[in-house]
C-alpha positions as CSV (number, residue, x, y, z in Angstrom):
1,M,-4.1,117.9,191.7
2,E,-1.3,118.5,188.8
3,T,-2.9,119.8,185.5
4,P,-1.7,118.6,182.0
5,S,-0.4,122.1,181.5
6,Q,0.2,124.8,184.3
7,H,1.2,128.2,183.5
8,R,2.1,130.8,186.3
9,Q,2.3,134.8,185.8
10,R,0.2,135.0,182.8
11,Q,-0.6,138.4,183.6
12,G,1.6,139.4,181.2
13,F,5.3,140.8,181.3
14,V,6.0,144.5,180.7
15,G,6.9,144.8,177.0
16,E,6.3,141.1,176.0
17,K,5.1,140.0,172.5
18,L,2.9,137.0,171.9
19,V,1.3,135.9,169.0
20,V,-0.7,132.4,168.7
21,L,-1.7,131.3,165.0
22,P,-5.2,130.0,164.5
23,D,-5.3,126.1,164.1
24,S,-6.8,126.7,160.9
25,V,-4.4,129.0,159.6
26,V,-1.6,126.3,160.8
27,Q,-3.3,123.4,159.0
28,E,-3.6,125.5,155.9
29,G,-0.1,126.8,156.0
30,M,1.0,123.2,156.6
31,R,-0.7,122.1,152.9
32,H,1.9,124.1,151.4
33,A,4.9,122.7,149.9
34,L,7.2,125.6,151.6
35,L,5.6,125.4,155.0
36,K,4.6,121.6,155.7
37,N,8.2,120.8,156.7
38,L,8.5,123.6,159.2
39,I,6.2,126.0,160.4
40,P,5.9,128.3,163.4
41,V,2.6,128.1,165.4
42,S,3.3,130.7,167.9
43,A,6.3,133.1,169.1
44,G,6.9,135.8,171.5
45,F,9.5,137.8,173.8
46,F,8.9,137.9,177.5
47,P,11.6,140.5,178.9
48,H,12.1,140.2,182.6
49,A,9.9,137.4,183.0
50,S,9.6,137.3,187.0
51,G,7.7,134.5,188.0
52,H,7.4,132.8,184.6
53,H,6.8,129.1,185.1
54,V,5.1,126.2,182.8
55,E,4.7,122.7,183.2
56,R,3.2,120.4,180.5
57,I,2.6,116.5,181.9
58,Q,0.9,116.0,178.6
59,P,3.5,116.4,175.8
60,L,3.0,119.0,172.7
61,P,3.2,117.9,169.1
62,E,5.7,121.0,168.7
63,L,9.4,121.3,168.9
64,I,10.2,124.3,171.5
65,L,12.9,127.1,170.6
66,M,13.8,129.1,173.2
67,A,16.7,131.8,173.2
68,C,17.4,133.5,176.8
69,V,19.2,136.8,176.0
70,A,19.3,138.4,179.3
71,G,18.7,137.0,182.9
72,R,18.5,133.6,184.3
73,G,16.1,130.4,184.6
74,W,15.8,126.4,184.1
75,V,14.5,123.7,182.0
76,R,13.6,120.0,182.9
77,I,12.9,117.7,179.8
78,G,11.0,114.2,180.8
79,E,13.3,112.5,183.5
80,E,16.0,114.4,182.9
81,R,17.6,116.1,185.3
82,T,16.9,120.1,185.8
83,L,19.5,122.4,183.8
84,A,20.2,126.1,184.2
85,V,19.7,128.3,181.7
86,E,21.9,131.5,181.8
87,P,22.3,134.5,179.1
88,D,23.6,133.4,175.8
89,S,21.8,130.0,176.1
90,L,19.6,128.1,173.4
91,V,17.0,125.7,174.5
92,L,15.6,123.0,172.3
93,I,12.8,121.3,174.0
94,P,11.7,118.1,171.5
95,D,8.3,117.5,170.4
96,G,6.5,114.4,172.1
97,L,8.3,115.2,176.0
98,P,6.7,116.3,179.2
99,H,8.7,119.1,180.3
100,A,9.1,122.2,182.7
101,Y,10.8,125.5,182.5
102,G,10.8,128.6,184.5
103,A,12.7,132.0,185.5
104,D,14.8,132.2,188.4
105,F,14.0,134.7,191.0
106,E,16.8,137.2,190.5
107,P,17.6,138.1,187.8
108,P,14.8,136.3,186.1
109,W,15.5,135.8,182.2
110,S,14.4,137.3,179.1
111,I,13.6,134.8,176.7
112,H,12.3,135.0,172.6
113,W,10.5,131.7,171.8
114,V,8.7,129.8,169.4
115,H,6.8,126.6,168.8
116,L,7.2,124.7,165.6
117,R,5.4,122.0,163.7
118,G,6.3,120.2,160.6
119,E,7.7,117.0,158.9
120,N,11.1,118.1,159.4
121,L,10.9,118.2,163.0
122,A,12.9,115.1,163.4
123,A,15.3,115.8,161.0
124,F,16.5,119.2,163.3
125,K,16.4,117.2,166.4
126,N,18.5,114.8,165.1
127,L,21.1,117.9,164.1
128,F,21.3,118.4,167.7
129,A,20.8,114.8,169.0
130,D,24.2,114.9,170.5
131,Q,24.2,118.2,172.1
132,P,22.8,119.0,175.5
133,A,19.2,120.4,175.9
134,V,20.7,124.0,176.8
135,L,23.4,125.0,174.2
136,K,25.6,127.6,175.5
137,L,26.9,129.8,172.5
138,P,29.7,132.7,172.3
139,A,28.5,136.0,174.0
140,G,26.3,138.1,171.8
141,V,25.3,135.6,169.0
142,L,21.8,135.1,169.7
143,G,21.0,138.9,169.7
144,G,22.2,139.0,166.1
145,M,20.0,136.1,165.2
146,E,17.0,138.8,165.4
147,F,14.1,136.3,166.8
148,S,12.0,139.3,166.9
149,K,11.5,138.7,163.4
150,V,9.5,135.8,163.7
151,H,6.9,137.1,166.1
152,E,7.2,140.5,164.2
153,R,5.9,138.8,160.9
154,L,3.3,136.5,162.4
155,Q,2.0,139.6,164.3
156,E,1.5,141.5,161.0
157,D,-0.6,139.1,159.2
158,Y,-1.2,135.2,158.4
159,T,-0.2,136.0,154.8
160,L,1.8,133.3,152.8
161,S,4.7,135.9,152.4
162,N,5.0,136.5,155.9
163,L,4.5,132.8,157.5
164,L,7.2,131.9,154.8
165,S,9.4,134.9,156.1
166,A,9.1,133.6,159.7
167,A,9.6,130.2,158.8
168,A,12.9,131.0,156.9
169,Q,14.2,133.2,159.9
170,V,13.7,130.2,162.4
171,R,15.7,127.6,159.8
172,L,18.2,130.4,159.8
173,I,18.5,130.3,163.8
174,L,18.3,126.8,163.8
175,A,21.2,126.5,161.0
176,E,23.6,129.2,162.4
177,C,23.0,127.3,166.0
178,Y,24.1,124.0,164.2
179,R,27.1,125.7,162.6
180,L,28.3,127.1,165.8
181,Q,27.9,123.8,167.7
182,A,29.4,121.8,165.2
183,R,32.5,123.8,165.1
184,G,32.7,123.5,169.1
185,N,31.2,127.1,169.6
186,K,35.0,128.4,169.1
187,A,35.4,131.9,168.5
188,Q,37.6,133.2,165.3
189,G,41.0,132.0,166.0
190,E,40.4,130.1,169.2
191,G,40.9,126.4,169.3
192,P,43.4,123.9,167.7
193,V,41.3,123.7,164.7
194,E,40.3,127.4,164.2
195,R,44.1,127.8,164.7
196,T,44.9,125.7,161.6
197,L,42.1,126.9,159.7
198,D,43.3,130.4,159.8
199,W,46.7,129.4,158.8
200,M,45.5,127.4,156.1
201,R,43.3,130.3,154.9
202,N,46.2,132.9,155.0
203,H,48.5,130.2,153.4
204,I,46.8,128.8,150.6
205,H,49.9,129.3,148.4
206,R,51.6,126.8,150.5
207,R,52.3,123.0,151.1
208,C,52.2,121.3,154.3
209,E,51.7,117.6,155.6
210,L,49.1,116.5,158.3
211,P,51.7,116.3,161.1
212,D,52.3,120.1,160.3
213,L,48.8,120.7,160.9
214,A,48.8,118.9,164.0
215,R,51.7,120.3,165.4
216,L,49.9,123.8,164.6
217,G,47.1,122.7,166.6
218,G,49.0,121.3,169.5
219,L,47.6,117.9,169.1
220,S,48.3,114.5,168.3
221,V,47.6,113.6,164.6
222,A,45.2,111.2,165.3
223,R,43.5,113.4,167.8
224,Y,43.4,116.5,165.8
225,S,42.3,114.6,162.6
226,S,39.1,113.3,164.4
227,L,38.4,116.9,165.9
228,F,38.8,118.3,162.7
229,K,36.8,116.0,160.6
230,E,33.9,116.1,163.7
231,Q,33.9,120.5,163.2
232,T,34.1,120.8,159.5
233,G,33.2,117.4,158.3
234,Y,36.1,117.0,156.2
235,P,39.6,115.4,156.9
236,P,42.3,118.0,157.5
237,M,44.2,117.8,154.0
238,D,41.0,117.1,151.9
239,Y,39.8,120.5,153.3
240,F,42.8,122.4,152.5
241,I,42.7,121.1,148.9
242,R,39.2,122.4,148.6
243,L,40.1,125.9,149.8
244,K,42.9,125.6,147.5
245,I,40.2,124.9,144.4
246,Q,38.1,127.7,145.3
247,Q,40.9,130.1,145.3
248,A,41.7,128.7,142.1
249,C,38.2,129.3,141.2
250,W,38.6,132.8,141.8
251,L,41.5,133.3,140.2
252,L,40.5,131.4,137.0
253,D,37.4,133.8,137.1
254,T,38.8,137.0,138.0
255,T,42.4,137.1,136.2
256,T,44.0,136.1,132.7
257,F,46.3,133.9,134.4
258,R,47.0,130.3,132.9
259,V,46.1,127.1,134.4
260,S,49.8,126.7,135.4
261,E,50.3,130.2,136.7
262,V,46.7,129.3,138.7
263,A,48.1,126.1,139.7
264,N,51.4,127.5,141.1
265,A,49.1,130.6,142.8
266,V,47.9,127.9,145.1
267,G,51.1,125.8,145.8
268,Y,51.2,123.1,142.8
269,E,54.0,123.1,140.6
270,D,52.7,120.1,138.5
271,S,50.0,121.8,136.7
272,Y,48.8,118.5,135.2
273,Y,48.3,117.2,139.0
274,F,46.4,120.5,139.8
275,S,43.8,119.8,137.2
276,R,43.4,116.4,138.0
277,L,42.5,117.2,141.5
278,F,40.4,120.6,140.0
279,R,38.3,118.2,138.1
280,R,37.8,115.6,141.1
281,I,36.3,118.7,143.1
282,M,34.5,120.9,140.6
283,G,33.7,118.0,138.0
284,K,35.3,119.8,135.1
285,S,38.6,120.7,134.1
286,P,40.1,124.7,134.9
287,R,40.0,125.3,131.1
288,A,36.1,124.3,131.0
289,Y,35.2,125.8,134.6
290,R,36.5,129.1,133.1
291,A,34.2,128.9,129.8
292,V,31.1,128.9,131.8
293,T,29.5,132.3,132.2
294,K,28.9,133.1,135.8
295,G,26.4,135.4,137.6
């Protein structure tokens, strides 16, 4: 007969890390304003986890985050098909769903993992709602996200400072993974959007039209515009204007250029038109912006 939760190979893995917070610590932490929305309740690292297998028929009230940094494994969530997990993959298992996962026989995976509770779980799930449960990330990215900081902080002690640090690290990881998937997991310089973003950054002083950018990206105007907004949150020309205003802010803060000279440096011959754009985006005129003490 199946049990609500099955675990195999729990004699431990050589070099493993594992920490589980007491329920009392979790409950106390969730009463704090900065932890009630997201708190790690357990975390660890299972290296070369041969024989690792977990099956939960009764779902957990926890979002499970796993990062495969080497080897291979698999995951199945609810009634969905089994998905392969390869190196440089992030696995997100939503709370409230039965699931199973485990390491392949050869080579078995090495995974960092963390279980999360909090009032913001639904919001984080929604960030990745359109993505598969297994996100393939660019090579080496997961290694730089410092998952180890989560279980290291929790292993030190249960002080508020360590709980806040562990929770902040998880938020940073989720935010960076969302940023990567929102940009289509494109490495710098790859893909039509990144190609045009590079051009924009290197040609702040230039003027261009939407068809020019679409042509540079190798796409139709409609397809390029849709893909660009999907990956950046802004239409292409609006994004380019914001890059120009960002550069204009830097010039206003670090040089003695007149407003007309700043406008010309970011591609606008008409300083009055530039000033209107600046006010629309920054909420104040270039002169008013310059007058504000920074830092």
